C-alpha positions as CSV (number, residue, x, y, z in Angstrom):
1,M,66.6,0.3,43.8
2,T,63.6,-1.3,43.9
3,E,60.2,0.2,44.0
4,N,57.4,-1.0,46.1
5,H,53.8,-0.7,44.5
6,S,52.1,-2.4,47.1
7,S,50.4,0.7,48.6
8,T,47.5,0.8,51.1
9,H,45.3,3.3,48.8
10,A,42.9,1.0,46.5
11,V,41.7,2.1,43.2
12,R,38.0,3.1,43.4
13,A,35.7,4.2,40.5
14,E,33.9,7.6,40.7
15,E,30.3,7.4,41.7
16,D,27.8,8.2,38.7
17,R,26.2,11.3,39.1
18,I,23.3,12.3,36.9
19,S,21.6,15.5,36.8
20,T,17.9,14.6,36.6
21,G,16.8,18.2,36.4
22,T,18.9,18.9,33.2
23,I,17.6,15.9,31.5
24,V,14.1,16.9,32.1
25,A,14.9,20.5,30.9
26,V,16.5,19.7,27.7
27,G,13.5,17.3,27.1
28,V,11.0,19.9,27.7
29,G,12.8,22.1,25.6
30,S,13.2,20.0,22.7
31,L,9.4,19.3,22.8
32,L,8.6,23.1,22.8
33,V,10.7,23.8,20.0
34,F,9.1,20.9,18.2
35,F,5.7,21.8,18.7
36,L,6.5,25.6,17.9
37,A,8.3,24.7,14.7
38,S,5.2,22.7,13.8
39,A,2.5,25.5,14.6
40,V,4.8,27.6,12.1
41,A,5.0,25.0,9.6
42,V,1.2,24.4,9.6
43,R,0.5,28.6,9.6
44,T,2.8,29.0,6.8
45,L,1.1,25.9,4.8
46,H,-2.2,27.3,5.5
47,A,-1.2,30.5,4.1
48,R,0.5,29.2,1.0
49,Q,-2.5,27.4,0.2
50,A,-4.8,30.2,0.3
51,E,-2.3,32.2,-1.9
52,L,-2.4,29.3,-4.6
53,L,-5.9,28.3,-4.3
54,P,-8.1,31.5,-3.4
55,D,-11.1,30.0,-4.4
56,G,-10.9,26.7,-2.2
57,P,-9.6,23.4,-3.5
58,A,-10.1,22.4,-7.1
59,P,-13.5,19.9,-7.5
60,L,-12.5,16.3,-7.7
61,P,-12.5,14.7,-11.4
62,A,-15.4,12.8,-12.3
63,E,-13.4,9.5,-12.7
64,V,-12.6,9.3,-8.6
65,G,-14.5,6.8,-7.1
66,K,-15.0,4.6,-10.2
67,A,-13.9,0.9,-10.1
68,K,-12.0,1.2,-13.3
69,I,-10.3,4.3,-14.9
70,G,-9.2,3.6,-18.4
71,M,-8.2,0.1,-18.4
72,V,-6.7,0.1,-14.8
73,E,-8.8,-1.5,-11.8
74,Q,-8.9,0.9,-9.1
75,Q,-10.1,-1.2,-6.1
76,L,-8.0,-3.7,-4.4
77,F,-7.9,-6.8,-5.6
78,E,-9.4,-8.5,-2.4
79,A,-12.3,-6.5,-2.6
80,T,-13.0,-6.7,-6.4
81,E,-15.3,-9.5,-8.0
82,T,-14.8,-8.5,-11.6
83,A,-11.8,-11.0,-12.1
84,T,-14.2,-14.0,-10.6
85,L,-17.3,-13.1,-12.3
86,W,-15.2,-12.7,-15.9
87,R,-13.6,-16.4,-14.9
88,D,-17.1,-17.7,-14.1
89,A,-18.6,-16.3,-17.6
90,Q,-15.6,-17.9,-19.4
91,R,-16.0,-21.1,-18.0
92,Q,-19.7,-21.2,-18.6
93,H,-18.9,-20.3,-22.2
94,L,-16.4,-23.2,-22.2
95,S,-18.9,-25.9,-20.8
96,S,-21.9,-24.9,-23.0
97,Y,-23.5,-25.7,-26.5
98,G,-23.9,-22.6,-28.8
99,W,-23.4,-21.2,-32.0
100,V,-20.6,-19.7,-33.5
101,D,-21.9,-19.1,-37.0
102,R,-25.1,-19.9,-37.6
103,K,-25.2,-19.4,-41.5
104,G,-22.1,-21.4,-41.7
105,G,-23.1,-24.1,-39.4
106,V,-20.5,-23.9,-37.0
107,I,-21.4,-24.8,-33.4
108,R,-19.9,-24.6,-30.1
109,I,-19.4,-27.7,-27.6
110,P,-18.3,-28.0,-24.2
111,I,-14.5,-28.2,-24.1
112,D,-14.4,-31.7,-22.2
113,R,-16.4,-33.2,-24.9
114,A,-14.0,-31.6,-27.7
115,M,-11.0,-33.0,-26.0
116,D,-12.4,-36.4,-25.6
117,L,-13.3,-36.6,-29.3
118,A,-9.9,-35.0,-30.3
119,A,-8.1,-37.7,-28.2
120,R,-10.0,-40.4,-29.9
121,G,-9.1,-39.0,-33.4
122,E,-12.6,-37.6,-34.3
123,R,-13.1,-34.4,-35.4
124,P,-16.2,-32.6,-33.7
């Protein structure tokens, strides 16, 4: 016995049906729950702060706003000029004459001059 599968009925896909009203209702409900939960959290936070700090917030420490606290720079590296000023002072120091020990007769000469003398074998 042979079966004949060639029938006149074609297979069709079912139409997509999206319930827009249900999707909107779920979205609005979610937003309401979010805002209500946020309001409860803010109210709880304010009540808790009032319990812990009845006199208001503590005053700011004196160090706040200073450029350097201890040995830590508190400013952004892009905003601070401390390193640039220090480097310029060091360069000025290395490229100038001056006394190291006046009583002992020891002087400081520019680093370029000292390297030239040392390269020639002379003692500055």
